[in-house]
C-alpha positions as CSV (number, residue, x, y, z in Angstrom):
1,M,34.0,90.5,59.4
2,Y,37.7,89.8,59.6
3,V,39.6,88.1,62.5
4,V,43.3,88.9,63.0
5,L,45.1,85.8,64.1
6,P,48.6,85.6,65.5
7,V,51.3,84.7,63.1
8,G,51.7,80.9,62.9
9,A,48.4,80.2,64.6
10,L,47.0,78.4,61.5
11,R,50.2,76.3,61.3
12,G,50.2,75.4,65.0
13,K,53.2,77.5,65.8
14,R,53.8,79.8,68.7
15,T,54.8,83.4,68.4
16,P,58.1,84.4,70.2
17,A,56.2,86.2,72.9
18,E,53.9,83.2,73.5
19,G,56.8,80.9,73.6
20,V,58.7,83.0,76.2
21,A,55.6,83.2,78.3
22,E,55.0,79.5,78.2
23,D,58.7,78.8,79.0
24,R,58.5,81.0,82.1
25,S,55.2,79.5,83.2
26,A,56.8,76.0,82.8
27,S,59.7,77.0,84.9
28,R,57.4,78.3,87.6
29,S,55.3,75.1,87.4
30,E,58.4,73.2,88.3
31,G,58.6,75.0,91.6
32,E,61.3,77.5,90.8
33,P,60.3,81.1,91.5
34,S,60.7,83.8,88.9
35,P,62.6,86.0,88.3
36,D,64.6,85.3,91.5
37,G,65.3,81.7,90.4
38,W,66.8,82.9,87.1
39,L,69.1,85.2,89.0
40,R,70.2,82.4,91.3
41,R,71.0,80.2,88.3
42,K,73.1,82.9,86.8
43,E,74.9,83.7,90.0
44,K,76.0,80.0,90.2
45,E,77.6,80.4,86.8
46,M,80.8,81.9,88.1
47,G,84.0,80.9,86.5
48,V,87.5,81.5,85.2
49,Y,88.3,81.9,81.5
50,R,91.2,83.0,79.5
51,K,91.3,85.6,76.7
52,G,94.6,85.7,74.9
53,K,97.2,85.6,77.6
54,V,95.0,87.1,80.4
55,Y,92.8,85.2,82.8
56,Y,89.4,86.7,83.7
57,I,86.9,85.9,86.4
58,D,83.2,86.0,85.6
59,Y,80.5,86.2,88.2
60,Y,77.1,87.8,89.0
61,F,76.0,90.1,91.8
62,E,72.4,91.1,92.2
63,G,71.6,90.2,88.7
64,R,74.5,92.1,87.2
65,R,77.3,90.3,85.4
66,I,80.8,91.3,86.3
67,R,84.0,90.4,84.6
68,E,87.4,91.2,86.0
69,A,90.9,90.8,84.4
70,V,93.3,89.2,86.9
71,G,96.5,88.4,85.1
72,S,98.4,85.6,83.4
73,N,98.2,83.1,86.3
74,R,95.2,80.8,86.4
75,R,95.7,79.9,90.1
76,Q,95.7,83.6,90.9
77,A,92.5,84.0,89.0
78,E,90.9,81.1,90.9
79,L,91.9,82.6,94.2
80,A,90.4,86.0,93.2
81,L,87.2,84.3,92.2
82,A,87.0,82.5,95.5
83,S,87.6,85.8,97.3
84,R,84.8,87.5,95.4
85,K,82.4,84.6,96.2
86,G,83.3,85.0,99.9
87,E,82.6,88.7,99.8
88,I,79.3,88.2,98.2
89,A,78.2,85.5,100.6
90,Q,79.2,87.6,103.6
91,G,77.6,90.7,102.3
92,R,81.0,92.6,102.2
93,F,81.1,93.0,98.4
94,N,81.5,96.6,97.3
95,L,80.6,97.1,93.7
96,Q,82.2,100.5,93.6
97,K,85.6,99.1,94.2
98,V,85.3,96.8,91.2
99,K,86.4,98.7,88.2
100,P,88.4,97.8,85.1
101,P,92.2,98.5,85.2
102,P,93.3,101.7,83.5
103,Y,94.7,101.7,80.0
104,F,98.5,101.6,79.9
105,D,98.7,105.0,78.2
106,D,96.7,106.6,81.0
107,F,98.8,104.9,83.7
108,C,102.0,106.1,82.0
109,R,100.9,109.7,82.2
110,E,99.9,109.2,85.9
111,Y,103.3,107.6,86.7
112,A,105.3,110.3,84.9
113,E,103.6,113.0,86.8
114,W,104.3,111.2,90.1
115,A,107.9,110.3,89.3
116,E,108.8,113.9,88.2
117,V,107.9,115.1,91.7
118,Q,109.0,112.1,93.8
119,H,112.2,111.1,91.9
120,R,115.1,113.6,92.0
121,S,116.9,111.5,89.4
122,F,113.9,111.6,87.0
123,S,115.3,112.7,83.7
124,S,114.4,113.2,80.0
125,S,115.9,109.8,79.3
126,E,113.4,108.1,81.7
127,R,110.6,110.1,80.1
128,M,111.7,108.8,76.7
129,R,111.7,105.2,78.0
130,I,108.1,105.7,79.2
131,G,107.1,107.1,75.8
132,Q,108.7,104.0,74.2
133,F,106.5,101.7,76.4
134,C,103.4,103.7,75.5
135,R,104.0,103.2,71.8
136,F,104.4,99.5,72.1
137,F,101.6,98.8,74.6
138,H,99.2,101.3,73.2
139,G,95.6,100.5,73.5
140,R,96.0,97.8,76.1
141,R,94.9,97.7,79.7
142,L,97.4,97.2,82.5
143,A,96.1,93.7,83.2
144,E,96.9,92.7,79.6
145,I,100.6,93.4,80.1
146,T,101.9,89.9,80.5
147,A,105.3,88.3,80.6
148,W,104.8,87.0,77.1
149,L,104.0,90.5,75.8
150,I,107.1,91.9,77.5
151,E,109.2,89.2,75.9
152,R,107.8,90.4,72.5
153,Y,109.0,93.9,73.5
154,K,112.4,92.6,74.3
155,Q,112.6,90.8,70.9
156,E,111.7,94.0,69.0
157,R,114.1,96.3,71.0
158,R,117.1,94.1,71.1
159,D,117.8,94.6,67.4
160,R,117.8,98.4,67.9
161,V,119.6,99.0,71.2
162,S,122.3,97.4,73.2
163,A,121.7,94.8,76.0
164,A,122.6,97.4,78.6
165,T,120.1,99.9,77.3
166,L,117.4,97.3,77.1
167,N,118.1,96.1,80.7
168,R,117.7,99.7,81.9
169,E,114.3,99.9,80.1
170,L,113.2,96.7,81.8
171,V,114.2,98.1,85.2
172,V,112.0,101.2,84.6
173,L,109.1,99.0,83.3
174,S,109.3,96.8,86.4
175,S,109.3,99.8,88.7
176,M,106.2,101.1,86.9
177,L,104.3,97.8,87.3
178,S,105.3,97.6,91.0
179,R,103.8,101.1,91.5
180,A,100.6,100.0,89.6
181,I,100.2,97.2,92.2
182,E,100.7,99.6,95.1
183,W,98.1,102.0,93.6
184,G,95.6,99.1,93.2
185,H,95.6,99.1,89.4
186,L,97.1,95.6,89.1
187,R,96.9,92.4,91.0
188,E,100.1,90.6,90.1
189,H,103.5,91.6,88.7
190,P,104.1,90.0,85.3
191,M,107.9,90.3,85.6
192,K,108.4,88.8,89.1
193,G,109.5,85.3,89.8
194,G,112.0,85.1,86.9
195,R,109.3,85.3,84.2
196,V,111.2,88.1,82.4
197,K,115.0,87.8,82.5
198,K,117.5,90.5,81.7
199,L,120.0,90.1,78.9
200,R,123.6,89.3,79.5
201,E,125.7,92.5,79.2
202,Q,129.3,92.7,78.1
203,S,131.6,94.2,80.7
204,P,132.2,97.9,79.9
205,K,135.7,98.7,78.7
206,E,137.9,100.5,81.2
207,R,138.8,103.9,79.9
208,I,141.0,106.0,82.1
209,L,142.5,109.3,80.8
210,S,146.2,109.7,81.0
211,Y,147.5,113.2,81.7
212,E,148.6,113.5,78.1
213,E,145.2,112.6,76.9
214,E,143.6,115.1,79.4
215,L,145.8,117.9,77.9
216,K,144.7,117.0,74.4
217,L,141.0,116.9,75.5
218,L,141.2,120.3,77.2
219,Q,142.9,121.9,74.2
220,S,140.0,120.7,72.0
221,C,137.4,122.3,74.4
222,Q,136.4,125.9,73.9
223,G,134.8,128.6,76.0
224,W,132.7,127.7,79.1
225,F,132.8,124.0,78.1
226,R,136.5,123.8,79.0
227,G,135.7,124.7,82.6
228,F,132.8,122.3,82.5
229,V,135.2,119.4,81.7
230,I,137.7,120.5,84.3
231,T,135.0,120.5,86.9
232,A,134.1,116.9,86.0
233,L,137.8,115.8,86.1
234,D,138.6,117.4,89.4
235,T,135.3,116.7,91.3
236,G,134.1,113.4,89.9
237,M,130.6,114.8,89.7
238,R,128.0,113.2,87.4
239,L,126.9,115.1,84.3
240,S,123.4,115.9,85.8
241,E,125.0,117.2,89.0
242,I,127.2,119.6,87.1
243,L,124.3,120.7,85.0
244,N,122.2,121.5,88.1
245,L,125.1,123.2,89.9
246,Q,123.9,126.6,91.2
247,R,126.1,129.6,92.1
248,E,124.7,129.6,95.6
249,D,126.1,126.1,96.1
250,I,129.7,127.5,95.9
251,N,131.4,128.7,99.1
252,L,134.5,130.5,97.9
253,G,135.6,131.3,101.5
254,Q,135.7,127.6,102.5
255,R,136.6,126.6,98.9
256,V,133.8,124.0,98.9
257,M,130.9,123.2,96.7
258,T,127.7,121.5,97.7
259,V,126.3,118.9,95.3
260,R,122.5,118.8,95.5
261,N,119.8,116.8,93.5
262,T,122.1,113.7,93.7
263,K,121.3,110.2,92.6
264,S,121.1,109.0,96.2
265,G,119.0,112.0,97.3
266,K,121.7,113.1,99.8
267,D,123.7,116.3,99.5
268,R,127.5,116.1,99.6
269,K,130.4,118.6,99.9
270,I,133.5,118.5,97.6
271,P,136.6,120.6,98.2
272,L,137.8,122.6,95.2
273,T,141.1,122.1,93.5
274,Q,143.1,125.2,92.6
275,R,142.1,125.2,89.0
276,V,138.4,124.6,89.8
277,F,138.6,127.4,92.4
278,S,140.1,129.8,89.8
279,L,137.5,129.1,87.1
280,V,134.6,129.3,89.6
281,Q,136.0,132.7,90.7
282,E,136.0,133.9,87.1
283,R,132.5,132.7,86.4
284,M,131.1,134.2,89.6
285,R,132.2,137.7,88.4
286,D,129.7,137.5,85.6
287,P,126.2,137.6,87.1
288,D,123.5,135.5,85.5
289,P,119.8,135.6,86.3
290,S,119.4,131.8,85.9
291,G,121.6,131.1,88.9
292,Y,123.4,128.2,87.2
293,L,127.2,128.1,87.3
294,F,127.3,126.9,83.7
295,P,124.2,128.6,82.1
296,H,123.2,128.6,78.5
297,G,123.0,131.9,76.6
298,S,119.2,131.9,77.1
299,G,119.6,131.9,80.9
300,K,118.8,128.2,81.2
301,R,121.1,125.2,82.0
302,P,123.1,124.0,78.9
303,W,122.0,121.2,76.7
304,H,123.6,119.0,74.1
305,V,126.6,118.6,76.4
306,R,127.2,115.0,75.3
307,L,127.2,116.2,71.7
308,R,129.8,118.9,72.5
309,F,131.9,116.3,74.3
310,A,131.8,113.9,71.4
311,R,133.0,116.6,69.0
312,A,135.8,117.5,71.4
313,C,136.9,113.9,71.6
314,R,137.0,113.6,67.7
315,R,139.1,116.7,67.5
316,A,141.4,115.3,70.2
317,A,141.5,111.8,68.5
318,L,140.2,110.1,71.7
319,A,138.1,107.3,70.4
320,G,135.6,105.5,72.7
321,L,135.7,108.1,75.5
322,R,132.5,108.9,77.3
323,F,131.7,111.8,79.6
324,H,131.2,109.4,82.5
325,D,134.8,108.2,82.0
326,L,135.9,111.5,83.5
327,R,134.3,110.5,86.8
328,H,136.0,107.1,86.3
329,T,139.3,108.9,85.9
330,F,138.8,111.0,89.0
331,A,138.2,108.0,91.2
332,T,141.0,105.9,89.8
333,R,143.5,108.7,90.2
334,L,142.6,109.1,93.9
335,V,142.8,105.3,94.6
336,T,146.2,104.9,92.8
337,S,147.5,107.9,94.8
338,G,146.8,106.1,98.0
339,V,143.5,107.6,99.1
340,D,141.4,105.1,101.0
341,L,138.2,103.8,99.5
342,A,136.0,105.2,102.3
343,T,137.1,108.8,101.4
344,V,136.6,108.2,97.7
345,Q,133.2,106.8,98.4
346,R,132.2,110.0,100.2
347,L,133.5,112.2,97.3
348,L,131.6,110.1,94.7
349,G,128.4,110.0,96.8
350,H,128.1,106.2,96.7
351,Q,125.9,104.6,99.4
352,D,127.5,101.2,98.9
353,L,131.3,100.7,99.1
354,R,131.1,98.0,96.4
355,M,130.1,100.7,93.9
356,T,133.4,102.6,94.7
357,V,135.5,99.5,94.3
358,R,134.3,99.2,90.7
359,Y,136.0,102.6,90.0
360,S,139.3,101.5,91.3
361,H,141.5,99.6,88.8
362,P,144.8,98.4,90.3
363,G,147.4,98.0,87.6
364,S,150.1,95.4,87.3
365,E,152.6,97.6,89.0
366,D,150.2,98.1,92.0
367,I,149.8,94.3,92.3
368,K,153.6,93.7,92.1
369,K,154.0,96.4,94.8
370,A,151.5,94.6,97.1
371,I,153.4,91.3,96.7
372,R,156.8,93.0,97.4
373,T,155.4,94.1,100.7
374,L,155.5,90.5,101.8
375,D,159.2,90.3,100.8
376,R,160.0,93.4,102.9
377,M,158.2,91.9,105.9
378,A,160.2,88.7,105.5
379,G,163.5,90.6,104.9
380,D,163.3,92.8,108.1
381,G,162.5,89.8,110.3
382,H,158.9,90.8,111.0
383,Y,157.5,87.6,109.4
384,L,160.0,85.4,111.3
385,D,159.2,87.2,114.6
386,T,155.5,86.6,114.0
387,I,156.2,82.8,113.6
388,E,158.3,82.7,116.8
389,K,155.8,84.6,118.9
390,T,152.8,82.6,117.8
391,G,154.5,79.2,117.9
392,L,153.8,78.5,114.3
393,Q,156.2,76.3,112.4
394,A,157.5,77.5,109.0
395,I,156.8,75.0,106.2
396,S,159.3,74.7,103.4
397,I,158.0,73.7,100.1
398,T,160.3,71.9,97.7
399,P,159.4,72.2,94.0
């Protein structure tokens, strides 16, 4: 007859199952109930820890261990943990609301779909920026996007793009992260509070077309693109506004065009100069199913406009000229002709007058003319009359 003994019985050792049973009985003998006592011990083991650059909170609820990513600030994580403890103690904790933040790639798709509907100014360039973010932050959750990681992005991009381009990218990224907080995907903004600073930009060079340069430019433009450039020069419209210009936006009777889908979101009306009126009349004679004033041959709005403009500038030997400089030229010509800034502001569609002032560039002759105004005031006695009427005393300064 054979007797099967547990492993280790002859050597005085316990099996794993026997050891666990004895440990549990020992704990019960000490007066701690089981398994509730084990759960209570674990629920006390709440804490804050860091993984990489991200702080996490770790706690238990009804025997289930829960970890949440909070952000790069330890104090914020401690406050979040205290909040969770309070919710659990008061019975207000909702496990359904606790979910891991989405991956950055998924959030980018969600944001792009939202921005395309909500932002009138959402363009292919902004979509390209979002794609650039996805490539760099691929595989990371939103809570893992820290200021340190964004600084790494800056270091990588600053060798490839200009400071101005990189700053525009940071503006878009900051806007995306703000939206993530609003949607409940993120607790804190990693770029706020001066954690991520913009690069210093060089002041853009002032480039105003002279009338001789304008003639050379128009001579180098062909076909419909010549009218496209004339429209920019005589209306000050942005490139995107001209591209989106519809035939129904033109009122030939009142000689006015309505600019829609503007950067500010507000429509504005611009009177037509004689040459814009003539070219619009000519284009309106040719019906087009797309409805665009400057359609492409396929019935869609034209593309590669910047490339066409660059080629025209090379043929005209106009180095460093950008399409936006045509808007710059329009505003400067109006200001130097004596048009007040408030009127120029309305034509350009600026919400802030300070934006319009940037487009005005008083030359040295204009500054001298302003100073000569004081000489005329003193010469016709107006300045002296003012002194006598107010009782002020003239002060002579001896060099």
